[in-house]
MARDREN-493398 format. One record per residue (C-alpha): residue number from 0; x, y, z. Coordinates in steps of 0.1 Angstrom, whole numbers, plus 2048, in hexadecimal, padded with zeros to 3 digits. Layout:
site torti->NUM&xx->X&yy->Y&zz->Z
...
***
This chain:
site torti->0&xx->51F&yy->E8C&zz->255
site torti->1&xx->50B&yy->EA9&zz->24E
site torti->2&xx->4F3&yy->EB4&zz->267
site torti->3&xx->4D0&yy->EAC&zz->265
site torti->4&xx->4BB&yy->ECC&zz->260
site torti->5&xx->494&yy->ED0&zz->270
site torti->6&xx->47B&yy->EEB&zz->278
site torti->7&xx->45E&yy->EE9&zz->28E
site torti->8&xx->443&yy->F06&zz->297
site torti->9&xx->444&yy->F17&zz->2B6
site torti->10&xx->436&yy->F07&zz->2D3
site torti->11&xx->425&yy->EE0&zz->2CB
site torti->12&xx->43B&yy->EDD&zz->2B2
site torti->13&xx->45E&yy->EE2&zz->2C4
site torti->14&xx->452&yy->ED1&zz->2E3
site torti->15&xx->453&yy->EB1&zz->2D0
site torti->16&xx->476&yy->EB5&zz->2C6
site torti->17&xx->488&yy->EA9&zz->2EA
site torti->18&xx->480&yy->E84&zz->2DD
site torti->19&xx->498&yy->E8A&zz->2BD
site torti->20&xx->4AF&yy->EA0&zz->2CC
site torti->21&xx->4B6&yy->E8F&zz->2EB
site torti->22&xx->4BD&yy->E6B&zz->2D4
site torti->23&xx->4D4&yy->E84&zz->2BF
site torti->24&xx->4E7&yy->E91&zz->2E0
site torti->25&xx->4EB&yy->E71&zz->2EE
site torti->26&xx->4F5&yy->E63&zz->2CA
site torti->27&xx->50E&yy->E7B&zz->2C1
site torti->28&xx->4FD&yy->E88&zz->2A1
site torti->29&xx->4FB&yy->EA6&zz->294
site torti->30&xx->4DB&yy->EB9&zz->28F
site torti->31&xx->4CB&yy->EDB&zz->28E
site torti->32&xx->4A6&yy->EE4&zz->298
site torti->33&xx->498&yy->F04&zz->28E
site torti->34&xx->47F&yy->F0C&zz->2A1
site torti->35&xx->460&yy->F2A&zz->2A0
site torti->36&xx->45D&yy->F42&zz->2BB
site torti->37&xx->445&yy->F5B&zz->2C3
site torti->38&xx->450&yy->F7F&zz->2BF
site torti->39&xx->46A&yy->F8D&zz->2D1
site torti->40&xx->455&yy->FA9&zz->2E0
site torti->41&xx->43D&yy->F92&zz->2EC
site torti->42&xx->455&yy->F81&zz->307
site torti->43&xx->441&yy->F8B&zz->326
site torti->44&xx->423&yy->F7C&zz->313
site torti->45&xx->430&yy->F57&zz->310
site torti->46&xx->42E&yy->F48&zz->333
site torti->47&xx->414&yy->F2D&zz->335
site torti->48&xx->409&yy->F33&zz->30F
site torti->49&xx->3F9&yy->F55&zz->31A
site torti->50&xx->403&yy->F5F&zz->2F2
site torti->51&xx->3F7&yy->F3E&zz->2DF
site torti->52&xx->410&yy->F1F&zz->2E2
site torti->53&xx->42B&yy->F30&zz->2F2
site torti->54&xx->441&yy->F26&zz->310
site torti->55&xx->469&yy->F2E&zz->318
site torti->56&xx->477&yy->F17&zz->2F7
site torti->57&xx->498&yy->F21&zz->300
site torti->58&xx->49D&yy->F13&zz->323
site torti->59&xx->488&yy->EF7&zz->318
site torti->60&xx->4A5&yy->EEE&zz->2F9
site torti->61&xx->4C1&yy->EF7&zz->312
site torti->62&xx->4B9&yy->ED7&zz->320
site torti->63&xx->4BC&yy->EBA&zz->305
site torti->64&xx->4D3&yy->ECB&zz->2EC
site torti->65&xx->4F8&yy->ED3&zz->2EC
site torti->66&xx->4EB&yy->EFA&zz->2E8
site torti->67&xx->4CF&yy->F0E&zz->2E1
site torti->68&xx->4CB&yy->F33&zz->2D6
site torti->69&xx->4AE&yy->F4D&zz->2D0
site torti->70&xx->4B8&yy->F64&zz->2B3
site torti->71&xx->4B3&yy->F8A&zz->2BE
site torti->72&xx->4B6&yy->F97&zz->29C
site torti->73&xx->4B6&yy->F94&zz->275
site torti->74&xx->4E1&yy->F9F&zz->279
site torti->75&xx->4E6&yy->F83&zz->28D
site torti->76&xx->4D8&yy->F66&zz->27D
site torti->77&xx->4F5&yy->F5E&zz->268
site torti->78&xx->50C&yy->F5E&zz->285
site torti->79&xx->4F6&yy->F48&zz->299
site torti->80&xx->4F3&yy->F34&zz->279
site torti->81&xx->513&yy->F2F&zz->278
site torti->82&xx->519&yy->F27&zz->29E
site torti->83&xx->4FE&yy->F0C&zz->29D
site torti->84&xx->510&yy->EF7&zz->282
site torti->85&xx->52F&yy->EFB&zz->294
site torti->86&xx->523&yy->EEF&zz->2B4
site torti->87&xx->50F&yy->ED5&zz->2A3
site torti->88&xx->530&yy->EC7&zz->293
site torti->89&xx->548&yy->ED0&zz->2AA
site torti->90&xx->559&yy->EBB&zz->2C4
site torti->91&xx->53C&yy->E9E&zz->2CC
site torti->92&xx->51E&yy->EA5&zz->2B2
site torti->93&xx->4FE&yy->EA9&zz->2BE
site torti->94&xx->4DD&yy->EBB&zz->2B8
site torti->95&xx->4D7&yy->EE3&zz->2BD
site torti->96&xx->4BD&yy->EFA&zz->2BD
site torti->97&xx->4B8&yy->F1C&zz->2AC
site torti->98&xx->499&yy->F2E&zz->2B6
site torti->99&xx->490&yy->F4B&zz->29B
site torti->100&xx->46D&yy->F60&zz->2A9
site torti->101&xx->458&yy->F64&zz->28E
site torti->102&xx->45E&yy->F8E&zz->28A
site torti->103&xx->483&yy->F84&zz->281
site torti->104&xx->478&yy->F67&zz->263
site torti->105&xx->45D&yy->F7F&zz->255
site torti->106&xx->475&yy->F9E&zz->257
site torti->107&xx->485&yy->FAC&zz->234
site torti->108&xx->4A3&yy->F9D&zz->229
site torti->109&xx->4C0&yy->FAE&zz->21A
site torti->110&xx->4DF&yy->F9E&zz->211
site torti->111&xx->4F5&yy->FBE&zz->209
site torti->112&xx->4ED&yy->FC7&zz->231
site torti->113&xx->4F4&yy->FA4&zz->241
site torti->114&xx->50E&yy->F8B&zz->230
site torti->115&xx->50E&yy->F6C&zz->231
site torti->116&xx->52A&yy->F5D&zz->237
site torti->117&xx->52C&yy->F33&zz->238
site torti->118&xx->546&yy->F1D&zz->24C
site torti->119&xx->548&yy->EFC&zz->232
site torti->120&xx->55D&yy->EEC&zz->252
site torti->121&xx->53D&yy->EEC&zz->262
site torti->122&xx->527&yy->EDB&zz->24C
site torti->123&xx->52F&yy->EB9&zz->256
site torti->124&xx->53E&yy->EA6&zz->270
site torti->125&xx->55B&yy->EA1&zz->27A
site torti->126&xx->55C&yy->EC8&zz->27D
site torti->127&xx->584&yy->EC9&zz->27E
site torti->128&xx->59A&yy->EA9&zz->283
site torti->129&xx->5B3&yy->EA2&zz->29A
site torti->130&xx->5CE&yy->E88&zz->2A5
site torti->131&xx->5E0&yy->E7B&zz->2C9
site torti->132&xx->604&yy->E8B&zz->2D1
site torti->133&xx->61C&yy->E6B&zz->2C0
site torti->134&xx->626&yy->E63&zz->2E5
site torti->135&xx->604&yy->E54&zz->2ED
site torti->136&xx->602&yy->E43&zz->2CB
site torti->137&xx->621&yy->E33&zz->2D7
site torti->138&xx->618&yy->E26&zz->2F4
site torti->139&xx->5F6&yy->E1B&zz->2EA
site torti->140&xx->60A&yy->E04&zz->2CD
site torti->141&xx->61E&yy->DF6&zz->2E2
site torti->142&xx->607&yy->DED&zz->2FA
site torti->143&xx->5F1&yy->DDD&zz->2DC
site torti->144&xx->614&yy->DCA&zz->2D5
site torti->145&xx->618&yy->DBD&zz->2F5
site torti->146&xx->5EF&yy->DAF&zz->2FD
site torti->147&xx->5EB&yy->D87&zz->2F8
site torti->148&xx->5C9&yy->D91&zz->2F3
site torti->149&xx->5BD&yy->DB2&zz->2E3
site torti->150&xx->599&yy->DBF&zz->2DC
site torti->151&xx->58B&yy->DDB&zz->2CA
site torti->152&xx->568&yy->DEC&zz->2D0
site torti->153&xx->55D&yy->DFF&zz->2B5
site torti->154&xx->545&yy->E19&zz->2BD
site torti->155&xx->52C&yy->E31&zz->2B1
site torti->156&xx->549&yy->E4A&zz->2AE
site torti->157&xx->55C&yy->E33&zz->290
site torti->158&xx->540&yy->E40&zz->27C
site torti->159&xx->539&yy->E5E&zz->286
site torti->160&xx->562&yy->E64&zz->27B
site torti->161&xx->55A&yy->E56&zz->257
site torti->162&xx->575&yy->E39&zz->264
site torti->163&xx->565&yy->E19&zz->25D
site torti->164&xx->57F&yy->E11&zz->241
site torti->165&xx->59A&yy->E1D&zz->252
site torti->166&xx->58D&yy->E0B&zz->271
site torti->167&xx->58B&yy->DE9&zz->25D
site torti->168&xx->5AF&yy->DEB&zz->251
site torti->169&xx->5BE&yy->DF2&zz->272
site torti->170&xx->5A7&yy->DD0&zz->27F
site torti->171&xx->5B5&yy->DBD&zz->267
site torti->172&xx->5DA&yy->DC4&zz->273
site torti->173&xx->5CF&yy->DC5&zz->296
site torti->174&xx->5D1&yy->DA5&zz->2A0
site torti->175&xx->5B3&yy->D9B&zz->2B5
site torti->176&xx->592&yy->DA2&zz->2C1
site torti->177&xx->577&yy->DBD&zz->2B0
site torti->178&xx->555&yy->DC2&zz->2BD
site torti->179&xx->53F&yy->DE0&zz->2B9
site torti->180&xx->521&yy->DF2&zz->2CB
site torti->181&xx->503&yy->DF4&zz->2BC
site torti->182&xx->509&yy->E14&zz->2AC
site torti->183&xx->52B&yy->E09&zz->2A2
site torti->184&xx->520&yy->DEB&zz->28C
site torti->185&xx->52E&yy->DEE&zz->26A
site torti->186&xx->54B&yy->DF8&zz->27A
site torti->187&xx->55F&yy->DD6&zz->268
site torti->188&xx->54D&yy->DC0&zz->256
site torti->189&xx->545&yy->DA7&zz->26A
site torti->190&xx->54A&yy->D89&zz->255
site torti->191&xx->574&yy->D90&zz->25B
site torti->192&xx->57E&yy->D73&zz->276
site torti->193&xx->588&yy->D88&zz->290
site torti->194&xx->563&yy->D9C&zz->291
site torti->195&xx->550&yy->D90&zz->2AB
site torti->196&xx->52F&yy->DA5&zz->2A7
site torti->197&xx->51E&yy->DBB&zz->2BD
site torti->198&xx->526&yy->DC3&zz->2E6
site torti->199&xx->50B&yy->DC7&zz->2F9
site torti->200&xx->4EE&yy->DAF&zz->30F
site torti->201&xx->4DB&yy->DAB&zz->2EF
site torti->202&xx->4F5&yy->DAD&zz->2D5
site torti->203&xx->50E&yy->D90&zz->2CE
site torti->204&xx->519&yy->D72&zz->2E7
site torti->205&xx->536&yy->D6B&zz->2DB
site torti->206&xx->53E&yy->D91&zz->2E1
site torti->207&xx->531&yy->D8F&zz->300
site torti->208&xx->547&yy->D6F&zz->308
site torti->209&xx->567&yy->D79&zz->2F8
site torti->210&xx->566&yy->DA0&zz->306
site torti->211&xx->56C&yy->D8D&zz->325
site torti->212&xx->590&yy->D7C&zz->321
site torti->213&xx->59F&yy->D9D&zz->312
site torti->214&xx->5C0&yy->DA7&zz->320
site torti->215&xx->5BB&yy->DCB&zz->30B
site torti->216&xx->59E&yy->DDE&zz->303
site torti->217&xx->5A0&yy->DF8&zz->2E9
site torti->218&xx->581&yy->E10&zz->2EF
site torti->219&xx->580&yy->E20&zz->2C9
site torti->220&xx->564&yy->E3B&zz->2CC
site torti->221&xx->54F&yy->E29&zz->2DF
site torti->222&xx->546&yy->E3E&zz->301
site torti->223&xx->542&yy->E1E&zz->312
site torti->224&xx->51B&yy->E21&zz->31C
site torti->225&xx->507&yy->E0B&zz->334
site torti->226&xx->4FD&yy->DF2&zz->315
site torti->227&xx->523&yy->DF0&zz->305
site torti->228&xx->534&yy->DEE&zz->324
site torti->229&xx->51C&yy->DD5&zz->330
site torti->230&xx->50F&yy->DE2&zz->353
site torti->231&xx->535&yy->DF4&zz->353
site torti->232&xx->53F&yy->DD0&zz->35E
site torti->233&xx->55B&yy->DD8&zz->341
site torti->234&xx->571&yy->DDF&zz->344
site torti->235&xx->57C&yy->DC7&zz->359
site torti->236&xx->59A&yy->DD1&zz->372
site torti->237&xx->5B3&yy->DC2&zz->366
site torti->238&xx->5AE&yy->DC8&zz->33E
site torti->239&xx->5C6&yy->DE2&zz->330
site torti->240&xx->5B2&yy->DFE&zz->31F
site torti->241&xx->5B5&yy->E16&zz->304
site torti->242&xx->59C&yy->E31&zz->2FA
site torti->243&xx->59A&yy->E44&zz->2DA
site torti->244&xx->57F&yy->E61&zz->2DC
site torti->245&xx->57D&yy->E87&zz->2D1
site torti->246&xx->56C&yy->E8C&zz->2F1
site torti->247&xx->586&yy->E94&zz->309
site torti->248&xx->569&yy->E89&zz->326
site torti->249&xx->565&yy->E64&zz->317
site torti->250&xx->589&yy->E5E&zz->328
site torti->251&xx->583&yy->E54&zz->34B
site torti->252&xx->561&yy->E58&zz->34E
site torti->253&xx->55C&yy->E30&zz->35E
site torti->254&xx->580&yy->E27&zz->35B
site torti->255&xx->5A1&yy->E38&zz->359
site torti->256&xx->5B3&yy->E29&zz->33A
site torti->257&xx->5D3&yy->E20&zz->336
site torti->258&xx->5D9&yy->E30&zz->319
site torti->259&xx->5C2&yy->E4F&zz->30C
site torti->260&xx->5C3&yy->E5A&zz->2EA
site torti->261&xx->5AD&yy->E7A&zz->2E5
site torti->262&xx->5A8&yy->E80&zz->2C0
site torti->263&xx->592&yy->E7A&zz->2A1
site torti->264&xx->591&yy->E56&zz->29A
site torti->265&xx->598&yy->E50&zz->27A
site torti->266&xx->5B8&yy->E69&zz->27E
site torti->267&xx->5C2&yy->E52&zz->2A0
site torti->268&xx->5BE&yy->E2E&zz->290
site torti->269&xx->5D3&yy->E3D&zz->271
site torti->270&xx->5EF&yy->E42&zz->289
site torti->271&xx->5E9&yy->E24&zz->29F
site torti->272&xx->5EA&yy->E0E&zz->281
site torti->273&xx->60A&yy->E1F&zz->274
site torti->274&xx->619&yy->E20&zz->295
site torti->275&xx->60F&yy->DF7&zz->29C
site torti->276&xx->62C&yy->DEC&zz->283
site torti->277&xx->626&yy->DCA&zz->278
site torti->278&xx->60A&yy->DB5&zz->286
site torti->279&xx->60F&yy->D9D&zz->2A0
site torti->280&xx->603&yy->D7C&zz->29A
site torti->281&xx->5E9&yy->D6D&zz->2BB
site torti->282&xx->5E2&yy->D4B&zz->2AA
site torti->283&xx->5D1&yy->D3F&zz->2CE
site torti->284&xx->5BB&yy->D5D&zz->2D3
site torti->285&xx->5B0&yy->D59&zz->2AD
site torti->286&xx->5A9&yy->D3A&zz->2B4
site torti->287&xx->597&yy->D41&zz->2D2
site torti->288&xx->581&yy->D5D&zz->2C0
site torti->289&xx->578&yy->D41&zz->2A4
site torti->290&xx->571&yy->D28&zz->2BF
site torti->291&xx->55A&yy->D3B&zz->2D0
site torti->292&xx->548&yy->D4B&zz->2AF
site torti->293&xx->53F&yy->D27&zz->2A3
site torti->294&xx->530&yy->D20&zz->2C1
site torti->295&xx->516&yy->D3E&zz->2C2
site torti->296&xx->515&yy->D3A&zz->29E
site torti->297&xx->50A&yy->D14&zz->2A2
site torti->298&xx->4EF&yy->D23&zz->2BF
site torti->299&xx->4E1&yy->D3A&zz->2A8
site torti->300&xx->4DC&yy->D20&zz->288
site torti->301&xx->4CB&yy->D10&zz->2A0
site torti->302&xx->4B4&yy->D2F&zz->2A7
site torti->303&xx->4AB&yy->D38&zz->281
site torti->304&xx->4A7&yy->D17&zz->277
site torti->305&xx->48A&yy->D13&zz->28B
site torti->306&xx->46A&yy->D08&zz->281
site torti->307&xx->455&yy->D15&zz->29D
site torti->308&xx->434&yy->D28&zz->29C
site torti->309&xx->432&yy->D43&zz->2A5
site torti->310&xx->450&yy->D4E&zz->294
site torti->311&xx->473&yy->D55&zz->2A4
site torti->312&xx->484&yy->D73&zz->29B
site torti->313&xx->4A5&yy->D66&zz->28F
site torti->314&xx->492&yy->D56&zz->272
site torti->315&xx->483&yy->D74&zz->26C
site torti->316&xx->4A4&yy->D86&zz->26C
site torti->317&xx->4B7&yy->D68&zz->253
site torti->318&xx->4A0&yy->D6A&zz->239
site torti->319&xx->4A3&yy->D92&zz->23F
site torti->320&xx->4CD&yy->D8F&zz->23B
site torti->321&xx->4C6&yy->D7E&zz->217
site torti->322&xx->4B5&yy->D98&zz->209
site torti->323&xx->4C9&yy->DB9&zz->219
site torti->324&xx->4DD&yy->DCB&zz->1FC
site torti->325&xx->500&yy->DDA&zz->203
site torti->326&xx->4F0&yy->DFC&zz->200
site torti->327&xx->4D0&yy->DF4&zz->210
site torti->328&xx->4CD&yy->E09&zz->235
site torti->329&xx->4BE&yy->DF7&zz->254
site torti->330&xx->4AD&yy->E07&zz->270
site torti->331&xx->4A8&yy->DFA&zz->293
site torti->332&xx->490&yy->E04&zz->2A6
site torti->333&xx->495&yy->E01&zz->2D1
site torti->334&xx->493&yy->DE6&zz->2E6
site torti->335&xx->497&yy->DBF&zz->2D9
site torti->336&xx->497&yy->DCB&zz->2B4
site torti->337&xx->4BB&yy->DDA&zz->2B9
site torti->338&xx->4C1&yy->DB6&zz->2CA
site torti->339&xx->4B4&yy->DA2&zz->2AB
site torti->340&xx->4C8&yy->DB5&zz->28D
site torti->341&xx->4E8&yy->DB7&zz->29F
site torti->342&xx->4EB&yy->D95&zz->2A2
site torti->343&xx->4DD&yy->D88&zz->287
site torti->344&xx->4E2&yy->D9F&zz->268
site torti->345&xx->503&yy->DA3&zz->263
site torti->346&xx->519&yy->DC1&zz->25B
site torti->347&xx->526&yy->DBD&zz->236
site torti->348&xx->53C&yy->DD7&zz->231
site torti->349&xx->54E&yy->DF1&zz->242
site torti->350&xx->537&yy->E11&zz->247
site torti->351&xx->517&yy->E1B&zz->257
site torti->352&xx->4FA&yy->E05&zz->249
site torti->353&xx->4EB&yy->E03&zz->26D
site torti->354&xx->4D7&yy->E1B&zz->281
site torti->355&xx->4CB&yy->E14&zz->2A2
site torti->356&xx->4BB&yy->E2C&zz->2BA
site torti->357&xx->4D4&yy->E2A&zz->2D7
site torti->358&xx->4D6&yy->E4F&zz->2E1
site torti->359&xx->4B3&yy->E47&zz->2F6
site torti->360&xx->4A9&yy->E28&zz->2EA
site torti->361&xx->486&yy->E37&zz->2E4
site torti->362&xx->470&yy->E1F&zz->2D9
site torti->363&xx->45F&yy->E2C&zz->2B5
site torti->364&xx->47D&yy->E33&zz->2A6
site torti->365&xx->480&yy->E1C&zz->285
site torti->366&xx->460&yy->E2F&zz->270
site torti->367&xx->46A&yy->E53&zz->26F
site torti->368&xx->48C&yy->E47&zz->271
site torti->369&xx->488&yy->E34&zz->250
site torti->370&xx->478&yy->E56&zz->240
site torti->371&xx->499&yy->E69&zz->245
site torti->372&xx->4AC&yy->E4B&zz->239
site torti->373&xx->49C&yy->E47&zz->21A
site torti->374&xx->499&yy->E6D&zz->216
site torti->375&xx->4C0&yy->E6D&zz->21A
site torti->376&xx->4C2&yy->E50&zz->205
site torti->377&xx->4AA&yy->E4B&zz->1EB
site torti->378&xx->4BD&yy->E37&zz->1DA
site torti->379&xx->4BF&yy->E1D&zz->1F4
site torti->380&xx->4A4&yy->E04&zz->201
site torti->381&xx->4A0&yy->E0C&zz->229
site torti->382&xx->494&yy->DF0&zz->240
site torti->383&xx->487&yy->DF1&zz->25F
site torti->384&xx->481&yy->DD9&zz->27F
site torti->385&xx->46A&yy->DE1&zz->29B
site torti->386&xx->454&yy->DCF&zz->2B4
site torti->387&xx->430&yy->DD6&zz->2B4
site torti->388&xx->434&yy->DEB&zz->2D1
site torti->389&xx->450&yy->E04&zz->2C2
site torti->390&xx->438&yy->E03&zz->2A2
site torti->391&xx->41C&yy->E0D&zz->2AF
site torti->392&xx->42B&yy->E32&zz->2BC
site torti->393&xx->435&yy->E3C&zz->298
site torti->394&xx->418&yy->E28&zz->282
site torti->395&xx->40B&yy->E46&zz->275
site torti->396&xx->429&yy->E53&zz->268
site torti->397&xx->427&yy->E37&zz->24F
site torti->398&xx->40E&yy->E4E&zz->23A
site torti->399&xx->42E&yy->E63&zz->235
site torti->400&xx->441&yy->E44&zz->226
site torti->401&xx->425&yy->E3C&zz->20C
site torti->402&xx->41F&yy->E62&zz->203
site torti->403&xx->446&yy->E61&zz->1FB
site torti->404&xx->445&yy->E44&zz->1EC
site torti->405&xx->461&yy->E37&zz->1FE
site torti->406&xx->473&yy->E14&zz->1FB
site torti->407&xx->470&yy->E0A&zz->21F
site torti->408&xx->46B&yy->DE8&zz->229
site torti->409&xx->45B&yy->DE9&zz->24E
site torti->410&xx->45E&yy->DC7&zz->25F
site torti->411&xx->44A&yy->DC4&zz->281
site torti->412&xx->450&yy->DAC&zz->299
site torti->413&xx->42C&yy->DA7&zz->2A9
site torti->414&xx->428&yy->D95&zz->2C6
site torti->415&xx->40C&yy->DA7&zz->2D8
site torti->416&xx->421&yy->DB7&zz->2F2
site torti->417&xx->43F&yy->DCA&zz->2FF
site torti->418&xx->45B&yy->DAE&zz->2FF
site torti->419&xx->475&yy->DB9&zz->315
site torti->420&xx->458&yy->DC6&zz->331
site torti->421&xx->448&yy->DA8&zz->330
site torti->422&xx->468&yy->D94&zz->331
site torti->423&xx->474&yy->DAB&zz->34F
site torti->424&xx->455&yy->DA6&zz->366
site torti->425&xx->454&yy->D81&zz->35E
site torti->426&xx->474&yy->D79&zz->369
site torti->427&xx->47C&yy->D90&zz->384
site torti->428&xx->455&yy->D98&zz->394
site torti->429&xx->442&yy->D78&zz->383
site torti->430&xx->428&yy->D91&zz->37F
site torti->431&xx->41F&yy->DA3&zz->35B
site torti->432&xx->412&yy->DC1&zz->35A
site torti->433&xx->40B&yy->DE1&zz->342
site torti->434&xx->41D&yy->DC6&zz->326
site torti->435&xx->403&yy->DB9&zz->311
site torti->436&xx->3F9&yy->DCF&zz->2F1
site torti->437&xx->3DB&yy->DBC&zz->2E7
site torti->438&xx->3BB&yy->DAA&zz->2F6
site torti->439&xx->3A8&yy->D8C&zz->2E7
site torti->440&xx->390&yy->D9F&zz->2D8
site torti->441&xx->3A8&yy->DBB&zz->2CE
site torti->442&xx->3C5&yy->DB6&zz->2B8
site torti->443&xx->3D8&yy->DD2&zz->2AA
site torti->444&xx->3E0&yy->DC6&zz->284
site torti->445&xx->3FE&yy->DD8&zz->276
site torti->446&xx->3FD&yy->DC9&zz->254
site torti->447&xx->3DB&yy->DD5&zz->24F
site torti->448&xx->3E4&yy->DFA&zz->25E
site torti->449&xx->3FF&yy->DFD&zz->241
site torti->450&xx->3E4&yy->DF2&zz->225
site torti->451&xx->3CF&yy->E0F&zz->232
site torti->452&xx->3E8&yy->E29&zz->236
site torti->453&xx->3F1&yy->E23&zz->20D
site torti->454&xx->40E&yy->E03&zz->216
site torti->455&xx->411&yy->DE4&zz->208
site torti->456&xx->40C&yy->DCE&zz->229
site torti->457&xx->413&yy->DA8&zz->22F
site torti->458&xx->40A&yy->D93&zz->24D
site torti->459&xx->41F&yy->D78&zz->252
site torti->460&xx->417&yy->D5B&zz->271
site torti->461&xx->42F&yy->D3E&zz->261
site torti->462&xx->453&yy->D36&zz->25F
site torti->463&xx->44F&yy->D2A&zz->239
site torti->464&xx->43A&yy->D4C&zz->231
site torti->465&xx->456&yy->D63&zz->236
site torti->466&xx->46C&yy->D5F&zz->218
site torti->467&xx->44E&yy->D67&zz->203
site torti->468&xx->443&yy->D83&zz->216
site torti->469&xx->463&yy->D92&zz->218
site torti->470&xx->46E&yy->D8B&zz->1EF
site torti->471&xx->446&yy->D9F&zz->1E9
site torti->472&xx->451&yy->DBE&zz->203
site torti->473&xx->476&yy->DC3&zz->1F4
site torti->474&xx->465&yy->DBD&zz->1CF
site torti->475&xx->44D&yy->DDB&zz->1D5
site torti->476&xx->455&yy->DFE&zz->1C9
site torti->477&xx->44C&yy->E11&zz->1EB
site torti->478&xx->449&yy->E0C&zz->20B
site torti->479&xx->439&yy->DEB&zz->21F
site torti->480&xx->433&yy->DDB&zz->23E
site torti->481&xx->439&yy->DB6&zz->245
site torti->482&xx->429&yy->DAF&zz->264
site torti->483&xx->43B&yy->D8A&zz->274
site torti->484&xx->424&yy->D7D&zz->294
site torti->485&xx->442&yy->D71&zz->2AC
site torti->486&xx->447&yy->D5E&zz->2CB
site torti->487&xx->43C&yy->D74&zz->2E6
site torti->488&xx->45E&yy->D61&zz->2FB
site torti->489&xx->471&yy->D65&zz->2E4
site torti->490&xx->492&yy->D7F&zz->2EC
site torti->491&xx->4B9&yy->D8A&zz->2E2
site torti->492&xx->4C1&yy->D91&zz->302
site torti->493&xx->4D8&yy->D72&zz->30C
site torti->494&xx->4D2&yy->D77&zz->337
site torti->495&xx->4AB&yy->D7A&zz->332
site torti->496&xx->4B0&yy->D58&zz->316
site torti->497&xx->4C8&yy->D45&zz->332
site torti->498&xx->4AD&yy->D4B&zz->34F
site torti->499&xx->48D&yy->D41&zz->336
site torti->500&xx->49C&yy->D24&zz->32F
site torti->501&xx->4A8&yy->D1B&zz->354
site torti->502&xx->484&yy->D25&zz->360
site torti->503&xx->476&yy->D2E&zz->382
site torti->504&xx->459&yy->D2A&zz->396
site torti->505&xx->463&yy->D4B&zz->3A8
site torti->506&xx->46E&yy->D6C&zz->3A2
site torti->507&xx->492&yy->D73&zz->39C
site torti->508&xx->4A3&yy->D90&zz->3AE
site torti->509&xx->4AD&yy->DA9&zz->398
site torti->510&xx->4D0&yy->DAC&zz->38C
site torti->511&xx->4E3&yy->DC6&zz->3A3
site torti->512&xx->4FB&yy->DD1&zz->388
site torti->513&xx->4E0&yy->DE0&zz->376
site torti->514&xx->4DC&yy->DFB&zz->392
site torti->515&xx->4FD&yy->DF3&zz->3A7
site torti->516&xx->514&yy->E12&zz->3A0
site torti->517&xx->535&yy->E05&zz->393
site torti->518&xx->559&yy->E0A&zz->3A3
site torti->519&xx->56D&yy->E22&zz->38E
site torti->520&xx->588&yy->E0A&zz->383
site torti->521&xx->5B0&yy->E17&zz->379
site torti->522&xx->5BB&yy->E02&zz->359
site torti->523&xx->5DA&yy->DEF&zz->360
site torti->524&xx->5F7&yy->DED&zz->345
site torti->525&xx->603&yy->DCE&zz->335
site torti->526&xx->623&yy->DBD&zz->343
site torti->527&xx->641&yy->DC2&zz->32B
site torti->528&xx->649&yy->D9D&zz->32B
site torti->529&xx->629&yy->D92&zz->31C
site torti->530&xx->62F&yy->D7F&zz->2FE
site torti->531&xx->617&yy->D83&zz->2E4
site torti->532&xx->606&yy->D65&zz->2D0
site torti->533&xx->602&yy->D4B&zz->2EF
site torti->534&xx->5DF&yy->D4F&zz->2FD
site torti->535&xx->5DC&yy->D4B&zz->327
site torti->536&xx->5BC&yy->D49&zz->335
site torti->537&xx->5B3&yy->D68&zz->346
site torti->538&xx->59E&yy->D6C&zz->367
site torti->539&xx->57D&yy->D6E&zz->35F
site torti->540&xx->56C&yy->D8D&zz->362
site torti->541&xx->54A&yy->D92&zz->378
site torti->542&xx->52E&yy->D85&zz->363
site torti->543&xx->511&yy->DA0&zz->35D
site torti->544&xx->4ED&yy->D95&zz->362
***
């Protein structure tokens, strides 16, 4: 829960920070950037780089942080450092920028004149914990008890509140379905009978199917983003809702919840658990969850068993899952890698073990993300999964992994193209352009590049080579790259799978749900006369394209 701290030089260093800042801003991660600046007296010389490397950094960082400050004097520095920590960790966490001119950096420091006072509450998130009103808790608990098919959707706010243990205890008594967002993965162990995996177009098929049948959805630390909300087709108009979030803006952004509970996730889950009383038995709903999960697991088992060449990614993920320990950290790159991890590597215990690039979804996250994870947790093994397109963005940082001697296993799923772009262009345009990353004469080799940069590099192109390659990488006392040649049509996106299986000689119309602005919804209440435990089939909401 501590803020991440980084520092960069004025100009070229500063203008590379926004990618990380935007990721942190959208993903609600506390971060403090210490940014160098030209001397204060050079204010008029910063325009257009007249003073070398200068530009208006304050205005620049105001656009991609919670706030940014230019330190005007040595005496103001302690107060602005306290403000930076409080802003980064208070309310919805996020990044801040502290811009320090060189003349202030170089000034003499007299601790007798400039006192340093630390507000220790702001050293980690949450800065302060707050609870919901008792009347609202009672109303929410009564709504849960009336529900026949309740569902709990856990977002990244569960981990931000360090509430996975409490949420798991609550889920054990909740008597309903539990799914997570990508960043909420690990909110509950996915081995629980009620847990159906990640709710996302590239997540769990069972989660997508079952959430449509819920009559009540409890959104816990989730901002109901485009992906978790399935292009905002969720919640359906007939589904009652409870929202649990520290941020007041998340209690009505795309729908008006039946019961809003504003406050810290851990505090509110504790209140709800106490108010819920005796768990309600819902045998029909639990049987339905088991039925759909079994169907989904059977389909995954067939993919995992495939001996196809080029390799099917589920086969790789299954072998990875066998080797990942309880203290290992899995870092996902953006795009298809997120889906392969979400659907095929289960969270076995409550806690934040999976890191996703979900703030921006930018390619190239996994390699530098692993460096940070390894620096923070040098006792842990770090495992990354990336496509060849994503891996190419930050492949040079492998040298840092080698120089630091970090225990990182980098798995590259290489299909020689930008897979998402290729399938989108193929399905909806029948005209693939600018998606290929290799030619007949030039085929980039990532295992070979890793070897050249000082890592162990291993290349795999057959299913029966995967296990031995991963054993070698996991046994290596240092960073490694396992490059696996995969099927270029493999995808974790269920709608893509369906369309590829159906086939078509002509381009399909692009799905309207991707671009359509959804109608604002007023979530209903549930009838007082509902008898929990007996499931009637609900009206099926519209399918997500």
